C-alpha positions, 0 to 999 in steps of 0.5 A, a space after each residue: 557341122 558338129 554341134 555340141 550342147 553343154 548342160 552344166 547345171 542340168 543335175 543341180 538342184 534350184 537351191 544349188 543353182 540359186 547358191 552358184 548364182 550368188 557365187 557368181 553375182 548373176 543379176 538374180 533381180 532381173 530374172 524370172 521364168 513366169 508362164 505368164 510374162 509381164 513386168 514381175 512375176 505372178 508368183 502362182 504358176 508352176 515356174 514361180 512356185 519353183 523358183 521360190 522353192 529354190 531360193 527358200 531351200 537355199 536360204 535366200 530371199 528372192 530379189 525379184 520381190 525386194 
């Protein structure tokens, strides 16, 4: 078998990914990548900080904290 790996957003910034997700109406309030898991993101780990910066740079409020 031949395996083909596609990475369509690999060269996009976090802000560009946020804008694309909004355009595609992705349910962002149900997504996060917190290193610590749990029912809500911690907001302090590197993954949470990267996400926060992406939303900030996109000029959009992160719906996970609404």
